[in-house]
Structure formats: structure tokens, C-alpha cells
DSSP file (Angstrom, degrees, kcal/mol; ACC not computed):
  #  RESIDUE AA STRUCTURE BP1 BP2  ACC     N-H-->O    O-->H-N    N-H-->O    O-->H-N    TCO  KAPPA ALPHA  PHI   PSI    X-CA   Y-CA   Z-CA
    1    1 A M              0   0    0      0, 0.0     4,-0.1     0, 0.0     7,-0.1   0.000 360.0 360.0 360.0-163.5   70.0   48.8  138.3
    2    2 A G        -     0   0    0      2,-0.4     8,-0.2     5,-0.3     9,-0.1  -0.033 360.0 -91.5 -82.1-174.4   72.3   51.1  136.3
    3    3 A K  S    S+     0   0    0      7,-0.1     2,-0.3     3,-0.0    -1,-0.1   0.818 113.4  44.6 -69.7 -29.8   71.9   52.6  132.9
    4    4 A R  S >  S-     0   0    0      1,-0.1     3,-1.1     0, 0.0    -2,-0.4  -0.789  86.9-121.2-111.7 158.4   73.9   49.7  131.4
    5    5 A S  T 3  S+     0   0    0     -2,-0.3    -1,-0.1     1,-0.2    -3,-0.1   0.743 114.1  52.0 -68.6 -21.8   73.5   46.0  132.2
    6    6 A T  T 3  S+     0   0    0      2,-0.0    -1,-0.2     0, 0.0     2,-0.1   0.413  80.8 122.9 -94.3   1.8   77.1   45.9  133.3
    7    7 A A    <   -     0   0    0     -3,-1.1    -5,-0.3     1,-0.1     3,-0.1  -0.382  49.1-158.3 -66.6 138.5   76.9   48.8  135.7
    8    8 A R  S    S+     0   0    0      1,-0.1     2,-0.3    -7,-0.1    -1,-0.1   0.768  77.1  35.1 -87.2 -27.6   77.8   48.0  139.3
    9    9 A Y  S    S-     0   0    0      1,-0.1    -1,-0.1    22,-0.1     3,-0.1  -0.921  72.4-133.3-128.8 153.1   75.9   50.9  140.9
   10   10 A C  S    S-     0   0    0     -2,-0.3     2,-0.3    -8,-0.2    -7,-0.1   0.765  84.9  -4.5 -77.1 -24.4   72.6   52.5  140.0
   11   11 A S  S  > S-     0   0    0     -9,-0.1     4,-2.0     1,-0.1     5,-0.1  -0.954  74.1 -96.0-157.4 172.9   74.0   56.1  140.3
   12   12 A T  H  > S+     0   0    0     -2,-0.3     4,-2.6     1,-0.2     5,-0.2   0.860 120.9  59.1 -63.1 -36.0   76.9   58.2  141.2
   13   13 A R  H  > S+     0   0    0      1,-0.2     4,-2.2     2,-0.2    -1,-0.2   0.922 107.0  44.7 -61.2 -45.7   75.4   58.6  144.7
   14   14 A C  H  > S+     0   0    0      2,-0.2     4,-2.2     1,-0.2    -1,-0.2   0.892 112.9  51.6 -66.3 -39.6   75.5   54.9  145.3
   15   15 A R  H  X S+     0   0    0     -4,-2.0     4,-2.1     2,-0.2    -2,-0.2   0.909 111.0  47.9 -64.0 -41.8   79.0   54.5  144.0
   16   16 A T  H  X S+     0   0    0     -4,-2.6     4,-2.5     2,-0.2     5,-0.2   0.902 110.5  51.5 -65.4 -41.7   80.2   57.3  146.2
   17   17 A A  H  X S+     0   0    0     -4,-2.2     4,-2.0    -5,-0.2    -2,-0.2   0.901 110.9  48.3 -62.7 -40.6   78.5   55.8  149.3
   18   18 A A  H  X S+     0   0    0     -4,-2.2     4,-2.2     2,-0.2    -1,-0.2   0.894 110.8  50.9 -67.1 -40.0   80.1   52.4  148.6
   19   19 A T  H  X S+     0   0    0     -4,-2.1     4,-2.2     2,-0.2    -2,-0.2   0.926 111.9  46.8 -63.2 -45.2   83.6   54.0  148.1
   20   20 A R  H  X S+     0   0    0     -4,-2.5     4,-1.8     1,-0.2     6,-0.2   0.876 111.2  52.1 -64.9 -37.5   83.2   55.9  151.4
   21   21 A A  H  <>S+     0   0    0     -4,-2.0     5,-2.2    -5,-0.2     4,-0.5   0.896 109.4  49.5 -66.7 -39.3   82.0   52.8  153.2
   22   22 A R  H ><5S+     0   0    0     -4,-2.2     3,-1.0     1,-0.2    -2,-0.2   0.914 110.5  50.1 -64.6 -42.5   85.1   50.8  151.9
   23   23 A K  H 3<5S+     0   0    0     -4,-2.2    -1,-0.2     1,-0.3    -2,-0.2   0.848 109.9  50.8 -65.1 -33.5   87.5   53.5  153.1
   24   24 A A  T 3<5S-     0   0    0     -4,-1.8    -1,-0.3    -5,-0.2    -2,-0.2   0.553 119.1-112.1 -80.7  -7.1   85.9   53.5  156.5
   25   25 A G  T < 5S+     0   0    0     -3,-1.0     2,-0.2    -4,-0.5    -3,-0.2   0.495  75.9 128.6  89.4   4.7   86.2   49.8  156.7
   26   26 A N      < -     0   0    0     -5,-2.2    -1,-0.3    -6,-0.2    -2,-0.1  -0.610  67.2-104.3 -89.9 153.4   82.5   49.1  156.5
   27   27 A A        -     0   0    0     -2,-0.2     3,-0.1    -3,-0.1    -1,-0.1  -0.577  40.3-113.6 -73.9 136.3   81.0   46.6  154.1
   28   28 A P        -     0   0    0      0, 0.0   -10,-0.1     0, 0.0    -1,-0.1  -0.365  39.4 -93.7 -67.4 150.7   79.3   48.4  151.2
   29   29 A P        -     0   0    0      0, 0.0     3,-0.1     0, 0.0   -11,-0.0  -0.373  46.8-103.9 -63.8 143.2   75.6   48.0  151.0
   30   30 A A        -     0   0    0      1,-0.1     2,-0.0    -3,-0.1    -3,-0.0  -0.421  40.2-102.3 -67.8 139.6   74.5   45.1  148.8
   31   31 A P        -     0   0    0      0, 0.0     2,-0.5     0, 0.0    -1,-0.1  -0.362  34.8-133.0 -61.9 142.3   73.2   46.2  145.4
   32   32 A V        -     0   0    0     -3,-0.1     2,-0.3    -2,-0.0   -22,-0.0  -0.861  12.1-140.6-101.9 126.5   69.4   46.0  145.2
   33   33 A A        -     0   0    0     -2,-0.5     2,-0.2     1,-0.1     0, 0.0  -0.658  23.6-114.6 -84.3 140.3   67.9   44.3  142.2
   34   34 A L        -     0   0    0     -2,-0.3     2,-0.5     1,-0.0    -1,-0.1  -0.536  25.2-141.3 -74.0 138.3   64.7   45.9  140.8
   35   35 A V        -     0   0    0     -2,-0.2     2,-0.5     2,-0.0    -1,-0.0  -0.881  10.0-151.4-102.6 128.0   61.7   43.8  141.1
   36   36 A T        -     0   0    0     -2,-0.5    -2,-0.0     0, 0.0     0, 0.0  -0.855   5.6-145.7-101.3 133.9   59.2   43.9  138.3
   37   37 A V        -     0   0    0     -2,-0.5     2,-0.1     3,-0.0    -2,-0.0  -0.854  22.5-123.2 -97.1 123.6   55.6   43.3  138.9
   38   38 A P        -     0   0    0      0, 0.0     3,-0.1     0, 0.0    -1,-0.0  -0.376  28.6-110.6 -66.8 143.9   53.9   41.4  136.1
   39   39 A A        -     0   0    0      1,-0.1     3,-0.1    -2,-0.1     2,-0.0  -0.420  41.1 -94.9 -70.0 147.2   50.9   43.1  134.7
   40   40 A P        -     0   0    0      0, 0.0     2,-0.2     0, 0.0    -1,-0.1  -0.355  45.9-103.7 -63.6 144.8   47.5   41.6  135.4
   41   41 A K        -     0   0    0     -3,-0.1     2,-0.2     1,-0.1     3,-0.0  -0.480  34.1-132.6 -71.0 134.6   46.3   39.2  132.7
   42   42 A A        -     0   0    0     -2,-0.2    -1,-0.1     1,-0.1     4,-0.0  -0.517  13.4-123.8 -83.9 155.6   43.6   40.7  130.5
   43   43 A D  S    S+     0   0    0      1,-0.3    -1,-0.1    -2,-0.2     3,-0.1   0.889 109.1  36.3 -63.6 -38.3   40.5   38.7  129.6
   44   44 A N    >   -     0   0    0      1,-0.1     3,-1.5     4,-0.1    -1,-0.3  -0.903  69.6-169.9-118.0 101.4   41.3   39.1  126.0
   45   45 A P  T 3  S+     0   0    0      0, 0.0    -1,-0.1     0, 0.0    -2,-0.1   0.719  87.0  59.9 -65.4 -18.4   45.1   39.0  125.3
   46   46 A E  T 3  S+     0   0    0     -3,-0.1    -3,-0.0     2,-0.1    -2,-0.0   0.697  84.2  99.3 -79.8 -19.1   44.5   40.2  121.7
   47   47 A A  S <  S-     0   0    0     -3,-1.5     3,-0.1     1,-0.1    -5,-0.1  -0.397  82.7-110.2 -71.1 143.1   42.9   43.5  122.9
   48   48 A P        -     0   0    0      0, 0.0    -1,-0.1     0, 0.0     3,-0.1  -0.367  45.3 -88.6 -68.2 153.7   45.1   46.5  122.9
   49   49 A P        -     0   0    0      0, 0.0     2,-0.1     0, 0.0     0, 0.0  -0.322  48.8-103.2 -64.2 145.8   46.0   47.9  126.4
   50   50 A A        -     0   0    0     -3,-0.1     3,-0.1     1,-0.1    -3,-0.0  -0.426  33.4-124.5 -70.5 141.6   43.6   50.4  127.8
   51   51 A E        -     0   0    0     -2,-0.1    -1,-0.1     1,-0.1     5,-0.0  -0.570  34.2 -93.8 -83.6 150.4   44.6   54.0  127.7
   52   52 A P    >>  -     0   0    0      0, 0.0     4,-1.7     0, 0.0     3,-0.6  -0.248  37.0-111.5 -60.9 153.6   44.7   56.0  130.9
   53   53 A G  H 3> S+     0   0    0      1,-0.2     4,-3.0     2,-0.2     5,-0.3   0.825 112.4  58.0 -58.7 -37.9   41.6   58.0  131.7
   54   54 A I  H 3> S+     0   0    0      1,-0.2     4,-2.3     2,-0.2    -1,-0.2   0.866 106.9  49.2 -66.0 -34.0   43.1   61.5  131.2
   55   55 A I  H <> S+     0   0    0     -3,-0.6     4,-2.6     2,-0.2    -1,-0.2   0.934 114.1  44.8 -69.0 -45.4   44.1   60.6  127.6
   56   56 A V  H  X S+     0   0    0     -4,-1.7     4,-2.6     2,-0.2    -2,-0.2   0.931 115.9  46.8 -63.9 -45.9   40.6   59.3  126.7
   57   57 A A  H  X S+     0   0    0     -4,-3.0     4,-2.4     1,-0.2     5,-0.2   0.917 114.1  47.1 -64.1 -43.5   38.8   62.2  128.4
   58   58 A A  H  X S+     0   0    0     -4,-2.3     4,-2.7    -5,-0.3     5,-0.3   0.921 113.1  48.8 -64.5 -43.5   41.1   64.8  126.8
   59   59 A R  H  X S+     0   0    0     -4,-2.6     4,-2.5     1,-0.2     5,-0.2   0.930 113.0  47.3 -62.3 -45.2   40.7   63.2  123.3
   60   60 A D  H  X S+     0   0    0     -4,-2.6     4,-2.3    -5,-0.2    -1,-0.2   0.919 114.7  45.9 -62.8 -43.7   36.9   63.0  123.6
   61   61 A E  H  X S+     0   0    0     -4,-2.4     4,-1.6     2,-0.2    -2,-0.2   0.917 115.3  45.4 -67.8 -43.1   36.6   66.5  124.8
   62   62 A L  H  X>S+     0   0    0     -4,-2.7     5,-2.5    -5,-0.2     6,-0.7   0.877 113.7  50.1 -68.6 -36.6   38.9   68.0  122.2
   63   63 A A  H ><5S+     0   0    0     -4,-2.5     3,-0.7    -5,-0.3    -2,-0.2   0.899 108.4  52.6 -67.5 -39.7   37.2   65.9  119.4
   64   64 A A  H 3<5S+     0   0    0     -4,-2.3    -1,-0.2     1,-0.3    -2,-0.2   0.852 111.0  47.3 -64.1 -33.5   33.8   67.1  120.5
   65   65 A A  H 3<5S-     0   0    0     -4,-1.6    -1,-0.3    -5,-0.2    -2,-0.2   0.589 113.9-121.7 -82.2 -10.2   35.0   70.7  120.3
   66   66 A G  T <<5S+     0   0    0     -3,-0.7    -3,-0.2    -4,-0.6    -2,-0.1   0.726  86.5 103.3  79.4  21.8   36.5   70.0  116.9
   67   67 A V    > < +     0   0    0     -5,-2.5     3,-1.3    -6,-0.2     6,-0.4   0.219  38.1 107.0-119.9  13.9   40.0   71.0  117.9
   68   68 A L  T 3  S+     0   0    0     -6,-0.7     9,-0.2     1,-0.3    -5,-0.1   0.883  85.6  42.6 -61.4 -38.9   41.7   67.6  118.3
   69   69 A H  T 3  S+     0   0    0     -7,-0.1    -1,-0.3     4,-0.1    -2,-0.1   0.236  93.5 101.2 -97.2  14.3   43.7   67.9  115.1
   70   70 A T  S <> S-     0   0    0     -3,-1.3     4,-2.7     1,-0.1     5,-0.2  -0.536  87.9-107.3 -87.7 163.3   44.8   71.6  115.6
   71   71 A P  H  > S+     0   0    0      0, 0.0     4,-2.2     0, 0.0     5,-0.2   0.905 121.8  48.7 -58.2 -41.0   48.2   72.4  116.9
   72   72 A L  H  > S+     0   0    0      2,-0.2     4,-2.2     1,-0.2    35,-0.2   0.901 111.7  49.6 -66.0 -38.9   46.8   73.4  120.3
   73   73 A G  H  > S+     0   0    0     -6,-0.4     4,-2.0     2,-0.2    -1,-0.2   0.901 111.3  48.4 -65.2 -40.9   44.8   70.2  120.5
   74   74 A Q  H  X S+     0   0    0     -4,-2.7     4,-2.5     2,-0.2    -2,-0.2   0.869 109.7  52.7 -68.0 -36.0   47.9   68.1  119.6
   75   75 A A  H  X S+     0   0    0     -4,-2.2     4,-2.3    -5,-0.2    -2,-0.2   0.916 109.4  49.4 -63.8 -41.9   49.9   70.0  122.3
   76   76 A A  H  X S+     0   0    0     -4,-2.2     4,-2.0    27,-0.2    -2,-0.2   0.895 111.7  48.7 -63.6 -39.5   47.3   69.2  124.9
   77   77 A M  H  X S+     0   0    0     -4,-2.0     4,-2.2     2,-0.2    -2,-0.2   0.896 109.6  51.8 -68.2 -39.4   47.3   65.5  123.8
   78   78 A L  H  X S+     0   0    0     -4,-2.5     4,-2.1     1,-0.2    -2,-0.2   0.921 111.4  47.1 -62.1 -43.4   51.1   65.3  124.0
   79   79 A L  H  X S+     0   0    0     -4,-2.3     4,-1.9     1,-0.2    -1,-0.2   0.871 109.4  54.2 -66.5 -36.1   51.0   66.8  127.5
   80   80 A A  H  X S+     0   0    0     -4,-2.0     4,-0.8     2,-0.2    -1,-0.2   0.900 109.2  48.4 -63.7 -39.6   48.3   64.4  128.5
   81   81 A Q  H >< S+     0   0    0     -4,-2.2     3,-0.7     1,-0.2    -2,-0.2   0.899 110.1  51.2 -66.6 -39.6   50.4   61.4  127.4
   82   82 A R  H >< S+     0   0    0     -4,-2.1     3,-1.4     1,-0.2    -1,-0.2   0.838 101.8  62.3 -66.0 -31.7   53.4   62.8  129.2
   83   83 A L  H 3< S+     0   0    0     -4,-1.9    -1,-0.2     1,-0.3    -2,-0.2   0.799 101.6  52.1 -62.8 -27.8   51.3   63.0  132.4
   84   84 A T  T << S+     0   0    0     -4,-0.8     2,-0.4    -3,-0.7    -1,-0.3   0.431  78.8 119.6 -90.2   1.3   50.8   59.3  132.4
   85   85 A N    X   -     0   0    0     -3,-1.4     3,-1.3    -4,-0.2    -3,-0.0  -0.542  56.0-151.9 -69.1 122.0   54.5   58.5  132.1
   86   86 A E  T 3  S+     0   0    0     -2,-0.4    -1,-0.2     1,-0.3    -4,-0.0   0.602  89.5  62.2 -73.7 -10.4   55.4   56.5  135.2
   87   87 A F  T 3  S+     0   0    0      2,-0.0    -1,-0.3     0, 0.0     2,-0.2   0.423  77.7 108.9 -96.4   1.8   59.0   57.7  135.2
   88   88 A E    <   -     0   0    0     -3,-1.3     2,-0.1    -6,-0.2    -5,-0.0  -0.512  68.7-123.0 -76.6 145.7   58.1   61.4  135.7
   89   89 A T     >  -     0   0    0     -2,-0.2     4,-2.4     1,-0.1     5,-0.2  -0.350  26.5-104.3 -80.6 168.4   58.9   62.9  139.1
   90   90 A G  H  > S+     0   0    0      1,-0.2     4,-2.2     2,-0.2     5,-0.1   0.906 121.9  47.8 -60.8 -43.2   56.3   64.5  141.3
   91   91 A S  H  > S+     0   0    0      1,-0.2     4,-2.2     2,-0.2    -1,-0.2   0.867 111.0  52.0 -68.3 -34.2   57.5   68.0  140.4
   92   92 A A  H  > S+     0   0    0      2,-0.2     4,-2.8     1,-0.2    -2,-0.2   0.903 109.6  49.4 -66.7 -39.9   57.6   67.2  136.7
   93   93 A I  H  X S+     0   0    0     -4,-2.4     4,-2.8     2,-0.2    -2,-0.2   0.903 109.8  51.5 -65.6 -40.4   54.0   65.9  136.9
   94   94 A A  H  X S+     0   0    0     -4,-2.2     4,-1.8     2,-0.2    -2,-0.2   0.925 113.3  44.7 -61.7 -43.8   52.9   69.1  138.7
   95   95 A S  H  X S+     0   0    0     -4,-2.2     4,-2.3     2,-0.2    -2,-0.2   0.914 114.3  48.8 -66.0 -43.4   54.5   71.2  136.0
   96   96 A L  H  X S+     0   0    0     -4,-2.8     4,-2.9     1,-0.2    -2,-0.2   0.891 108.9  53.5 -63.5 -39.5   53.1   69.1  133.2
   97   97 A A  H  X S+     0   0    0     -4,-2.8     4,-2.3     2,-0.2    -1,-0.2   0.900 109.6  48.5 -63.1 -40.1   49.6   69.2  134.8
   98   98 A K  H  X S+     0   0    0     -4,-1.8     4,-2.0     2,-0.2    -2,-0.2   0.933 114.4  44.7 -65.2 -45.8   49.7   73.0  134.9
   99   99 A Q  H  X S+     0   0    0     -4,-2.3     4,-2.7     2,-0.2     5,-0.2   0.874 111.9  53.1 -67.2 -36.7   50.9   73.2  131.2
  100  100 A W  H  X S+     0   0    0     -4,-2.9     4,-3.2     2,-0.2     5,-0.2   0.926 107.8  51.1 -62.9 -43.9   48.3   70.6  130.1
  101  101 A Q  H  X S+     0   0    0     -4,-2.3     4,-2.5     1,-0.2     5,-0.2   0.922 112.4  46.2 -60.1 -43.8   45.6   72.7  131.8
  102  102 A L  H  X S+     0   0    0     -4,-2.0     4,-2.4     2,-0.2    -2,-0.2   0.926 116.0  44.6 -64.6 -44.9   46.7   75.8  130.0
  103  103 A A  H  X S+     0   0    0     -4,-2.7     4,-2.4     2,-0.2   -27,-0.2   0.897 113.8  50.5 -66.6 -40.1   47.0   74.1  126.6
  104  104 A H  H  X S+     0   0    0     -4,-3.2     4,-2.3    -5,-0.2    -2,-0.2   0.933 113.2  44.9 -63.8 -47.1   43.7   72.3  127.0
  105  105 A E  H  X S+     0   0    0     -4,-2.5     4,-2.6    -5,-0.2    -2,-0.2   0.898 112.5  51.9 -64.7 -40.1   41.9   75.5  127.9
  106  106 A A  H  X S+     0   0    0     -4,-2.4     4,-0.9    -5,-0.2    -1,-0.2   0.904 110.4  48.8 -63.4 -40.4   43.6   77.3  125.0
  107  107 A A  H  < S+     0   0    0     -4,-2.4     3,-0.5   -35,-0.2     4,-0.3   0.925 114.4  44.7 -65.2 -44.1   42.5   74.6  122.6
  108  108 A L  H >< S+     0   0    0     -4,-2.3     3,-0.9     1,-0.2    -2,-0.2   0.865 113.2  50.8 -69.2 -34.8   38.9   74.7  123.8
  109  109 A N  H 3< S+     0   0    0     -4,-2.6    -1,-0.2     1,-0.2    -2,-0.2   0.627  94.5  73.3 -77.8 -12.2   38.8   78.5  123.8
  110  110 A S  T 3< S+     0   0    0     -4,-0.9     2,-0.4    -3,-0.5    -1,-0.2   0.646  78.3  92.8 -75.5 -12.3   40.1   78.7  120.3
  111  111 A V  S <  S-     0   0    0     -3,-0.9     2,-0.7    -4,-0.3   -45,-0.1  -0.675  81.1-128.7 -83.3 130.4   36.7   77.5  119.0
  112  112 A K        -     0   0    0     -2,-0.4     2,-0.4     1,-0.0    -2,-0.1  -0.702  26.5-148.1 -79.5 116.6   34.3   80.2  118.1
  113  113 A R        -     0   0    0     -2,-0.7     2,-0.2    -4,-0.1    -1,-0.0  -0.685  11.8-122.1 -89.7 137.3   31.1   79.4  119.9
  114  114 A A        -     0   0    0     -2,-0.4     2,-0.2     3,-0.0    -1,-0.0  -0.531  31.5-173.1 -76.0 140.7   27.8   80.3  118.4
  115  115 A D    >>  -     0   0    0     -2,-0.2     4,-1.1     1,-0.0     3,-0.5  -0.695  41.8 -90.4-123.8-178.0   25.6   82.6  120.4
  116  116 A R  H 3> S+     0   0    0      1,-0.2     4,-2.0    -2,-0.2     5,-0.1   0.839 122.3  59.1 -64.5 -33.6   22.0   83.8  120.0
  117  117 A M  H 3> S+     0   0    0      1,-0.2     4,-2.8     2,-0.2    -1,-0.2   0.848  98.9  58.5 -66.6 -32.6   23.1   86.9  118.1
  118  118 A D  H <> S+     0   0    0     -3,-0.5     4,-2.3     2,-0.2    -1,-0.2   0.916 107.3  47.1 -60.9 -42.0   24.8   84.7  115.4
  119  119 A E  H  X S+     0   0    0     -4,-1.1     4,-2.3     2,-0.2    -2,-0.2   0.903 111.9  49.9 -66.1 -41.4   21.4   83.1  114.7
  120  120 A V  H  X S+     0   0    0     -4,-2.0     4,-2.3     2,-0.2    -2,-0.2   0.925 111.9  48.4 -63.2 -44.2   19.6   86.5  114.6
  121  121 A R  H  X S+     0   0    0     -4,-2.8     4,-2.7     1,-0.2    -2,-0.2   0.904 110.0  52.2 -62.2 -41.8   22.3   87.8  112.2
  122  122 A R  H  X S+     0   0    0     -4,-2.3     4,-2.0     1,-0.2    -1,-0.2   0.928 111.5  45.4 -62.0 -45.5   22.0   84.7  110.0
  123  123 A R  H  X S+     0   0    0     -4,-2.3     4,-2.2     2,-0.2    -1,-0.2   0.890 112.8  51.3 -66.1 -38.6   18.2   85.1  109.7
  124  124 A R  H  X S+     0   0    0     -4,-2.3     4,-2.4     1,-0.2    -2,-0.2   0.931 110.1  49.0 -62.2 -45.3   18.4   88.8  109.1
  125  125 A D  H  X S+     0   0    0     -4,-2.7     4,-2.3     1,-0.2    -2,-0.2   0.874 110.0  51.9 -63.8 -36.9   21.0   88.2  106.3
  126  126 A E  H  X S+     0   0    0     -4,-2.0     4,-2.5     2,-0.2    -1,-0.2   0.910 110.1  48.7 -64.1 -42.1   18.7   85.5  104.7
  127  127 A K  H  X S+     0   0    0     -4,-2.2     4,-2.4     2,-0.2    -2,-0.2   0.903 111.1  50.0 -64.9 -40.7   15.7   87.9  104.7
  128  128 A L  H  X S+     0   0    0     -4,-2.4     4,-2.0     2,-0.2    -2,-0.2   0.912 112.0  47.5 -65.0 -41.6   17.8   90.7  103.2
  129  129 A R  H  X S+     0   0    0     -4,-2.3     4,-2.0     1,-0.2    -2,-0.2   0.904 112.6  49.3 -64.4 -41.0   19.1   88.3  100.4
  130  130 A A  H  X S+     0   0    0     -4,-2.5     4,-1.3     1,-0.2    -2,-0.2   0.886 110.8  50.3 -65.9 -38.0   15.5   87.1   99.8
  131  131 A A  H  < S+     0   0    0     -4,-2.4    -1,-0.2     1,-0.2    -2,-0.2   0.873 111.6  47.8 -69.0 -36.6   14.2   90.7   99.6
  132  132 A R  H  < S+     0   0    0     -4,-2.0    -1,-0.2     1,-0.2    -2,-0.2   0.867 112.8  48.8 -70.8 -35.7   16.9   91.7   97.1
  133  133 A G  H  <        0   0    0     -4,-2.0    -1,-0.2     1,-0.2    -2,-0.2   0.727 360.0 360.0 -77.7 -21.7   16.3   88.6   94.9
  134  134 A A     <        0   0    0     -4,-1.3    -1,-0.2    -5,-0.1    -2,-0.2   0.468 360.0 360.0 -84.2 360.0   12.5   89.1   94.8
């Protein structure tokens, strides 16, 4: 239906079509009521609703990398939540998916990953400290 409960038409486009149909002498199309589909009953009605897979996967991956609570991690999570919004258009989802991928990669790449040279440097520094102290 429309934005308000008292709206006669769902949009300007429908209102214009009805006006033109009346002027032409045709009957306006009947307003269509939205049908709501009830959600399937859960086994446990007390359980919180399950989160979409992309949110769970993104949260787990960002938490494992230790960047979930960083600004980049939070931006990636916000975009993941927006991706699951059922009212987004196809083009909006495509744009959001692209931005989510960039934010997600940026968050994961912001972590300094240890390599073999880091371990070698650490052992060398320990030996130097031990030699100076002895």
C-alpha cells in the first residue's frame, strides 16, 4: 500500500495511471493489497532469530583476524547487515556488495601478519639481550 495507511495509491505512478484511465473513460485498476507471508514457526519460540549467513561469516572472519572492533571492521559489518536488507534494490545490493568486499579486504589487510623473518628477528634480539646481560 502507500506510505500512509490512508493512502489511496501506492505511488505517484499508480495515481497518474488511475487519473489517465478515468479521463479516458476506463475503470481504474483496482488497488492491490500486499500479502504478507507468515514466517515459519521455529522449534524454540524463545530462541532469537537466526542471522543471515553473510553476517555470521563476516563476524567470525573479522573476529579471528582481531579486527572486528576496529573502524574498518565495523564498516564491513554495517555493510554486511545492509546487504541482508530485503528492501534494497538489485542495483543497491550490487553496489553494497562491492563496497562490502572492499571494506572487508581493507579490514583484513590492516592486520600485520607475522612472517618467518619476524621470528628470526625476535630470537636474534633475545640473544643480543642475553649476551649484554651476561
